[in-house]
C-alpha positions as a printed Julia matrix, in Angstrom:
458×3 Matrix{Float64}:
  64.97  61.02  13.64
  65.17  58.76  10.61
  66.91  55.45  10.15
  69.56  55.26   7.44
  68.82  51.57   7.0
  66.87  50.61   3.86
  64.62  47.58   3.71
  62.45  45.97   1.05
  58.71  46.5    1.15
  57.06  44.09   3.56
  60.37  43.05   5.17
  60.74  43.09   8.96
  61.84  46.46  10.32
  65.57  46.56  11.06
  66.88  46.87  14.6
  68.04  50.48  14.3
  64.78  51.42  12.59
  62.76  49.87  15.43
  64.68  51.75  18.12
  64.79  54.94  16.05
  61.02  54.82  15.62
  60.62  54.63  19.39
  62.96  57.57  19.85
  61.09  59.57  17.22
  57.99  59.06  19.35
  59.88  60.45  22.35
  61.0   63.48  20.36
  57.49  64.15  19.06
  56.0   63.89  22.53
  58.61  66.18  24.03
  58.37  68.7   21.23
  54.61  68.68  21.4
  54.34  69.22  25.15
  52.37  72.45  25.68
  53.68  75.21  27.89
  52.04  74.89  31.3
  52.27  76.89  34.49
  51.11  73.96  36.64
  53.69  72.24  38.8
  53.79  68.57  37.89
  56.42  65.92  37.34
  55.72  64.65  33.83
  56.4   60.9   33.87
  53.78  59.88  31.35
  55.29  60.99  28.06
  58.06  59.46  26.01
  58.53  56.11  27.73
  60.64  53.73  25.64
  60.54  49.99  26.24
  64.2   48.95  26.63
  65.63  47.01  23.69
  66.84  43.47  24.6
  70.56  43.24  23.82
  72.99  40.37  24.48
  76.52  41.53  25.42
  78.8   38.48  25.48
  82.17  38.3   27.23
  84.93  39.16  24.77
  86.93  36.1   23.79
  90.54  35.66  24.94
  93.05  32.86  24.39
  94.77  33.17  27.78
  93.45  33.88  31.25
  94.45  37.57  31.33
  92.75  38.17  27.98
  89.66  36.32  29.21
  89.55  38.44  32.37
  89.88  41.68  30.41
  87.24  40.5   27.95
  84.78  39.83  30.75
  85.48  43.17  32.4
  85.01  45.09  29.14
  81.72  43.35  28.37
  80.42  44.06  31.89
  81.1   47.79  31.56
  79.52  47.92  28.09
  76.38  46.17  29.36
  76.19  48.4   32.45
  76.51  51.58  30.36
  73.75  50.53  27.98
  71.45  49.41  30.79
  71.95  52.65  32.71
  70.78  54.65  29.67
  67.32  53.16  30.11
  67.1   52.36  26.39
  68.56  48.84  26.56
  67.95  45.7   28.61
  70.97  43.36  28.67
  69.87  39.73  28.39
  70.86  37.52  31.34
  74.05  35.63  30.39
  72.66  32.47  31.95
  70.17  32.31  29.07
  72.87  32.23  26.36
  72.87  29.16  24.12
  75.88  29.87  21.9
  79.23  30.05  23.71
  81.83  32.77  23.33
  84.41  30.58  21.57
  82.06  29.56  18.76
  81.03  33.19  18.23
  84.42  33.73  16.59
  82.99  31.89  13.56
  79.87  34.04  13.58
  76.56  34.14  15.45
  74.01  31.38  15.26
  71.2   33.9   14.98
  68.48  31.38  15.7
  70.01  30.74  19.14
  69.85  34.45  19.95
  66.3   34.82  18.67
  65.25  31.97  20.95
  66.24  34.04  24.0
  64.57  37.18  22.59
  67.78  39.13  22.0
  67.25  41.74  19.27
  70.87  42.91  19.21
  74.1   41.03  19.89
  77.55  42.3   20.88
  80.57  40.04  20.54
  84.29  40.7   20.66
  87.8   39.57  21.44
  90.87  40.69  23.39
  94.47  39.85  22.41
  97.63  40.93  24.27
 100.58  41.82  22.05
 104.29  41.3   22.58
 104.8   45.07  22.99
 102.47  45.08  26.02
  99.49  46.62  24.29
  96.14  44.93  23.73
  93.96  44.7   20.65
  90.22  44.86  21.32
  87.72  44.04  18.59
  83.95  44.21  18.81
  81.0   43.56  16.51
  77.39  44.64  16.77
  74.82  42.38  15.12
  71.14  42.77  14.23
  69.75  39.38  15.28
  66.56  39.49  13.18
  68.13  40.89  10.0
  71.25  38.71  10.55
  73.65  41.5    9.55
  76.66  43.14  11.19
  75.88  46.75  12.01
  79.23  47.91  13.35
  82.72  46.57  13.88
  85.74  48.37  15.33
  89.26  47.52  16.5
  91.25  49.39  19.17
  94.93  49.07  20.09
  95.71  50.47  23.54
  97.51  49.75  26.83
  95.6   47.23  28.98
  95.25  49.87  31.7
  92.93  51.76  29.34
  90.39  48.93  29.18
  87.62  50.81  30.95
  87.81  53.79  28.59
  87.69  51.39  25.62
  84.58  49.76  27.09
  82.9   53.16  27.35
  83.86  53.94  23.74
  82.37  50.68  22.56
  79.15  51.47  24.44
  79.13  54.9   22.79
  79.48  53.32  19.34
  76.62  50.9   20.02
  74.42  53.67  21.43
  75.06  55.93  18.44
  74.55  53.19  15.85
  71.24  52.07  17.34
  69.75  55.43  18.32
  71.29  57.86  15.84
  72.34  60.04  18.79
  75.81  60.68  20.15
  76.79  58.55  23.12
  77.85  59.96  26.47
  79.57  57.07  28.27
  83.25  57.99  27.76
  82.89  61.08  29.93
  83.66  62.27  33.45
  81.82  64.19  36.13
  83.55  66.67  38.42
  81.79  67.58  41.66
  82.19  68.82  45.23
  82.85  66.04  47.77
  81.61  66.99  51.25
  82.23  65.58  54.71
  82.11  66.63  58.36
  79.64  68.53  60.57
  77.46  71.12  58.9
  79.22  74.02  60.64
  82.69  72.73  59.65
  81.96  71.17  56.3
  85.05  70.15  54.3
  84.52  70.55  50.56
  86.96  69.06  48.08
  87.07  68.98  44.33
  86.66  65.4   43.04
  86.32  63.71  39.67
  85.1   60.33  38.43
  83.91  58.54  35.32
  80.22  58.99  34.53
  79.53  55.57  36.09
  81.26  56.5   39.37
  84.48  54.56  38.71
  88.07  55.91  38.66
  87.24  58.29  41.49
  89.93  60.68  42.74
  90.21  63.92  44.7
  91.72  66.96  43.0
  92.11  69.25  46.02
  93.24  68.58  49.59
  90.31  70.1   51.49
  92.36  72.92  53.01
  90.21  75.49  51.24
  86.51  75.77  50.5
  85.88  74.95  46.84
  82.67  75.53  44.91
  81.0   75.16  41.51
  83.45  73.39  39.18
  82.8   73.55  35.44
  84.44  71.77  32.47
  85.91  73.46  29.45
  84.14  72.3   26.27
  87.35  72.29  24.23
  90.25  71.37  26.55
  90.89  69.1   29.53
  90.47  71.98  31.96
  88.16  72.8   34.85
  87.34  76.21  36.24
  86.17  76.5   39.82
  85.92  78.93  42.71
  87.74  78.67  46.04
  87.75  80.93  49.08
  91.23  82.08  50.07
  92.01  83.6   53.46
  93.27  87.16  53.19
  93.9   88.04  56.81
  90.46  88.02  58.42
  88.61  88.1   55.08
  87.76  85.14  52.81
  88.34  86.24  49.22
  86.81  84.33  46.28
  89.46  83.2   43.81
  88.85  81.6   40.42
  91.15  78.79  39.31
  91.85  76.93  36.1
  92.82  73.29  36.67
  94.51  71.28  33.9
  93.46  67.63  34.22
  96.28  66.33  32.03
  99.1   68.0   33.98
  97.49  68.62  37.38
  98.64  72.24  37.23
  96.51  75.04  38.69
  96.41  78.59  37.41
  94.82  81.53  39.19
  92.42  83.39  36.91
  91.98  86.13  39.49
  90.65  87.27  42.86
  87.12  88.64  42.63
  85.78  90.01  45.91
  82.02  89.8   46.09
  81.59  87.27  43.28
  78.31  85.44  43.74
  78.25  82.56  41.26
  80.63  80.2   39.54
  82.42  80.86  36.3
  81.61  78.92  33.14
  83.55  78.53  29.93
  82.33  79.83  26.59
  81.59  77.22  23.94
  84.95  77.84  22.29
  86.73  77.58  25.65
  88.62  80.85  25.24
  86.43  82.91  27.58
  84.96  82.54  31.05
  81.62  84.11  31.94
  80.76  84.88  35.57
  78.86  87.14  37.94
  80.72  89.7   40.05
  79.34  91.99  42.74
  81.0   95.4   42.56
  79.76  98.38  44.56
  77.02  96.17  45.97
  75.58  95.23  42.57
  75.97  91.89  40.79
  76.54  92.04  37.04
  77.65  89.55  34.4
  81.13  89.75  32.9
  83.26  87.79  30.47
  87.02  87.32  30.87
  89.24  86.58  27.89
  91.57  83.76  28.98
  94.36  84.96  26.7
  94.41  88.66  27.59
  92.5   88.6   30.93
  90.42  91.48  29.57
  87.08  91.85  31.37
  83.9   92.87  29.55
  80.75  93.91  31.41
  77.59  92.58  29.75
  74.75  93.68  32.05
  74.07  97.04  33.68
  71.04  96.86  35.93
  70.41  97.57  39.64
  69.02  94.02  40.05
  71.07  90.89  40.82
  72.22  89.25  37.56
  73.87  85.87  38.11
  74.44  82.32  36.88
  75.15  82.92  33.17
  75.46  80.13  30.58
  76.33  80.4   26.87
  74.25  78.85  24.1
  76.16  76.21  22.08
  76.81  78.67  19.24
  77.86  81.36  21.79
  75.45  83.84  20.21
  73.22  84.07  23.27
  73.47  83.83  27.06
  70.89  82.66  29.55
  71.1   83.97  33.11
  69.2   84.44  36.35
  67.95  87.86  37.47
  65.48  89.37  39.93
  65.0   92.5   37.82
  61.31  91.6   37.51
  60.86  91.37  41.3
  61.78  87.7   41.81
  64.51  85.35  40.51
  63.62  84.39  36.92
  65.39  83.18  33.79
  66.38  85.58  31.04
  68.11  85.33  27.66
  70.21  88.03  26.01
  72.49  88.41  23.03
  76.19  87.75  23.51
  76.92  91.48  23.78
  74.27  91.98  26.49
  71.58  93.43  24.21
  68.0   92.24  23.65
  67.33  91.02  27.2
  64.06  89.11  27.52
  62.48  87.02  30.26
  61.58  83.43  29.33
  60.34  81.86  32.61
  56.62  82.42  33.27
  55.54  79.87  35.87
  54.92  80.33  39.57
  57.83  80.39  42.0
  61.5   81.21  41.63
  63.87  80.04  38.87
  67.62  79.51  39.25
  70.77  78.02  37.65
  69.82  77.98  33.96
  72.15  76.0   31.71
  71.88  75.64  27.96
  71.71  72.17  26.41
  74.63  71.15  24.14
  72.02  70.66  21.42
  70.76  74.2   21.84
  67.13  73.14  21.94
  66.5   73.35  25.71
  67.52  75.2   28.86
  67.58  73.25  32.13
  66.93  75.01  35.42
  66.14  74.73  39.12
  62.7   75.89  40.22
  61.41  76.55  43.75
  57.74  76.8   44.65
  55.65  76.16  47.77
  58.52  74.68  49.75
  59.65  72.22  47.07
  62.35  72.23  44.41
  62.15  71.04  40.82
  64.56  70.26  38.0
  62.97  71.23  34.71
  63.59  72.12  31.08
  62.13  74.66  28.67
  62.82  75.85  25.16
  64.98  78.99  24.75
  61.84  81.04  24.15
  60.27  79.78  27.4
  57.75  77.43  25.79
  57.41  73.71  26.48
  58.27  73.92  30.18
  58.39  70.48  31.79
  59.26  69.37  35.31
  61.44  66.25  35.44
  62.2   65.96  39.17
  60.46  67.18  42.33
  61.77  66.86  45.89
  62.55  68.67  49.11
  65.77  70.05  47.62
  67.16  69.32  44.14
  69.55  71.71  42.46
  72.16  72.51  39.83
  71.36  70.58  36.62
  74.22  69.78  34.24
  73.93  68.26  30.76
  75.53  65.13  29.36
  77.3   66.04  26.1
  74.56  64.51  23.94
  71.85  66.69  25.53
  69.62  63.74  26.44
  70.57  63.17  30.11
  70.87  65.54  33.07
  72.76  65.21  36.34
  71.93  67.16  39.51
  72.22  66.81  43.28
  69.64  66.16  45.98
  69.93  67.03  49.68
  67.8   65.57  52.46
  66.14  67.24  55.4
  68.26  67.52  58.54
  68.06  64.53  60.84
  67.77  64.66  64.65
  71.46  65.59  64.89
  71.14  68.36  62.33
  72.97  66.39  59.62
  71.97  66.27  55.98
  73.09  64.06  53.13
  73.74  65.15  49.58
  73.83  62.8   46.58
  74.2   63.05  42.81
  71.55  61.66  40.44
  70.96  61.42  36.72
  67.71  61.44  34.76
  66.82  61.49  31.07
  64.59  63.98  29.3
  61.51  61.78  29.5
  61.48  62.11  33.3
  62.08  58.36  33.58
  65.21  56.45  34.46
  66.4   58.35  37.52
  69.63  56.82  38.87
  71.83  57.6   41.87
  75.51  58.05  41.08
  77.24  56.47  44.07
  80.11  58.48  45.57
  82.37  57.75  48.58
  81.3   60.96  50.36
  78.38  63.34  50.17
  78.32  65.03  46.78
  77.01  68.27  45.3
  77.22  70.54  42.27
  78.14  68.05  39.5
  79.41  69.15  36.1
  79.55  66.82  33.08
  82.56  66.72  30.77
  82.53  66.62  26.98
  83.26  63.26  25.34
  86.85  62.2   25.98
  88.58  61.55  22.67
């Protein structure tokens, strides 16, 4: 990664260049990691010292504007801190006040408290009920404005605007796309293990704006976002007399409407959208054999892609939709394979000890994340599409189901505990970045499993 900032010879390195240089080191370390069969959690490579950044409350003339300005700044700071790349400076250390910032930063004051970047802004409520939010990003050492944007939106949209501002700051300083204005859909669980209620739920990537999408009257599993529309596909078990039949749904988040894609007796794993969003790929068990199929969402035409007596499951498209990664035991144990979109040129890419499950292609196309099981423990790991560069990011009693943030730098997954004395387990969602550092729990009101990350919300 290269900085687009130019600087004279001998001049201090600009803020974006300093952070970009650190991220280049991360990329080099990750790219250079040799393929290894050993099981280890790699937490030594690619550590980035967080960049000190001051995020001031956004200025407002009246109390409601002041309140909104403080709330927006708090969300921006929390987003940046949670990325692990930034360290918000304690507001109690600020020398310059918010009101005087309207005339411009006193850069010396911000250097005194070791802030390398500064975020300032304002909020103004209009007569038509909308609000105007402005923000500016400053390089404290170079004393230049790096970014400035204005938004006009209903006040109720303040949290989404805060996430967008954080995305702009993240992208300007790292050169990578942000991931803060996104959502995570997951399975909310409650009740005894033998009568577990599972509901579809959704929230912002920071756990806010939580809501349930289904009532809990049916067992729901494995939700997945469309990459191109505000839709989710998921599986639910419907009672058909004495038999529970798997049914695949499409759920429109904008309208709340549900559409049945079809009933698929014997289906073993969840559907996923193609990159274009016009197909769903899934595994179906017919005549006792699980194969991978695609379904055209316009015509409902089904196309069979695999034809093998082994169990082929858990397919995921590459970002360009030219290839598919999937899980199969055709080699004698569950391993990860890659094939062309039409099912040709099948090749195994996992080579380590143990079993491999739930492969999912990175939005960047450079990595495949997976779950690995060996010697009674589970791992979340990544490897290149040819199987090289395998790295374990997480190890625990039970961790499963990785899902990518839209920028391909952060993963989410869920962790379950061992049963307690009453036979109860807990299940929680976590995030971690590609360095293996910065693991965070995503707090949910109930137990949570099987997360899926949305694309950026525009």
